[in-house]
N, C-alpha and C positions, 0 to 999 in steps of 0.2 A: 535555463533548463536545457537548451540545445547542447551546451557544453557538458552538462552532467550526463546526458544520454550518450554523447559522443565519446567522452573520456572515462566515465566511471561505470556505466552500465555495460556489463559483459554478457551478451546473449549466449555465448558458447558455454559459459559456466553458470548462467542464470543467477548472477550476483550484481549488486550495486555497491561498488567500493566507496569507502569514506574518502580516500584520496589515492593517488597513484603517481609515481612509483612509491613503494614503501621506503621508509627511512632506513638507511643502512650505511655504516661507516662514516657518518657525518660528525664533525667536531662540534656542531651546534647542539644545544640542548633544548629540544622542543617540549620537554616535560616527560611524564611517565610513559607516554606511548612508545618512546624509543627503547624502553626495556623489553617490549615484546619483539619476538623475531619478525623479520620482514614478512608481511602478508597476514599476520595474526592479529586478530581483534582490531583495535583502532589503527594499528600500524600497517595500513594498506589493505586491510581485509574489508569485508562487509560488516559494518556496525549497524545492526538492524534498526535501532532507534532512528538513526539518520536516514536510512534507506526508506523507511515508511514515510518520512516527510517529503521524499521525492514524489511518491504517489499523491500525497495531499496537494503538493504544489502544482503538479500536472493537472490534477482535477480542478484546482482553482483557476487554471488557465483554460479550462474546457478542452483539454487535449485528450479526448476520450480514449483513443487507441493507445497512446503513449502511457496514460495512467493505468490502463488495464494490463499492458505488457509489463510495466514495472511491478504491478501487484502480483502478477503471475510469477515473476522472478522471486518474489519474497515468500510465496505460498510454499510451505515446507513439503506438501504432498508432491509438488512438481519436481522435487529433488530425488524422488525415489519411485519413479514410475515403472522401472524395470530392475532386474537383479543387479545389473552392472552399475547403474546410477545409485541404487541404494547402498551397494557395497562401497562405493566411493564416498558418498555422503556420510555414512557411518553413524548417524544419530537418528533419533526418533523422528519420523516424517509426519507425526501427528501433533507435534508441539513446535513452537517457534524457537529457532536458535538465535541467541543474542548476537552471535557473530558467525561468519563463514570465512574460511581462509581464502586469501586472495592473491597468493604468489607461489610460483613454483609448482611442483608435482601435486601438492595438496590443495591447489586452487579448487574451490567448490566443496571442500570437506566441512561439515558442520562443526561448530565449537560448543559453546556453553548453551545448553538447552534448559527448558523449564524455567525460563526467565520471564516473569510476568510483565515486566515493563515493556519489553519488545512485543509480547503478545497483545498487550492492551493497545499499543500504538498501531499494530497491524489491524486489529479489530476496528479502530477508529478510521484507518485508511479505507477499509471496506465500507463501513456504514456511513461515515461522514463524507468521504471522498468519492467513492464510486456510486453508492446509492444516493448520496447527497442529503441524508437525513441528519439534521442537527437542531439543537435548541439554541436560540439566541435571545437572551432576556426572557420575556414572557411569550415568545413566539416559537412556533415550530416551522423550520425551514425545510423544504423538500426541493432540492435542486440537483437532479440526477445527472451523472456523467457516465452514460452507459455505452459500452462497446457496441459496434455495429451488429455483432452476432446475437445480441440479446434482444428479445421481444419486449421485455419489461420485467416487472417484479411486483410482488405485493408484500405488505408488512403491516403489523398492528403494533402500535406504540402506545403504552398506557402512561399518561402523565397526570399526576394528582388524582389518580383513580379513574380518569376518564380515558376510554380507548379512542385512538385516532387510527382509523382504517385508511391505509395508504395503498393506492394502486397506481402503477406507472405502466403505460403502454406507449407504443410509438405511432406517430402519424404515418399512415400508409404512403402518403405522397412525398414527404420530405425527411422522414425518419426522426423528426423532433419528438422529444418526450411529451406525453400528455399526462399531467399529474392530477390525480383525483384524491382528495383527502376529505373523508366524511361527506362524499357526494358533492363536493365543490371542485370544479375543474379549472385548470389553467393550461394553456397550450404553449406558453412561452418558456423556453428553456433558460434563457438568460435572466429572467426575472424570477426570483425565489418565490415559492408559494408560502404564504404565511397565514397562520390562524392563531388567534389569541387562545392560549391554552387554558384560560380561566373561564371561558364561556362554554 
C-alpha cells in the first residue's frame, strides 16, 4: 500500500491511477485497454472501482489518515469546490465518475458519470471501510477507522426488522474509538464488535 500511495495517488489532481505511466506506442498487446488514449479510463487514468479498493485496503490495515485522504480524493464534491476546479473537472460533482483522466493537460477531468458500480463501491468504502459497519454471516461488525479530526458518528441499521443503534465516540485519553451498539460498549478498536442479529 505504501507503493500505491507513492506511485499511484496524485494529491495534486486528487486521483488514484490504475497504473502509471499509461501504455503508449508499445508493440505488446495488453488487451482492450491499449485502445484508450494514454491516461483515459483503464489506460493510466483513475478507474474508480479499483481506487475504492485502495480505501478499503488502507482501512483494513487501520491506516486511518491514509484511508480518509484516499476517500477524499474519490469524493466527487472535492473536485468542484471552486469555479476553476469545477470547470476543469467538467462533470457532475454530485455523482461518482467511473473514471478520471490521468495524463497530460486533461489530468483530473471527469469521464463517464452516473455509473452505479463505482458509486456502490464508493458507498461501501465509506460505510464498511471508514465507518467500519458490515455484516459477516449472522453478525454485525462495527470496527471504525476514523480520521483524527472526527469526534465520532451515530447510525441506525435495521436488520431483519430489528434496529441496531450504533454510536461511536473517541476515548479522550488516547483517541481510540468507543463503540456502542444497542447500549453494549467495547473500547477496543482492533477487536470487532459483534452482536448476533437474530436476538
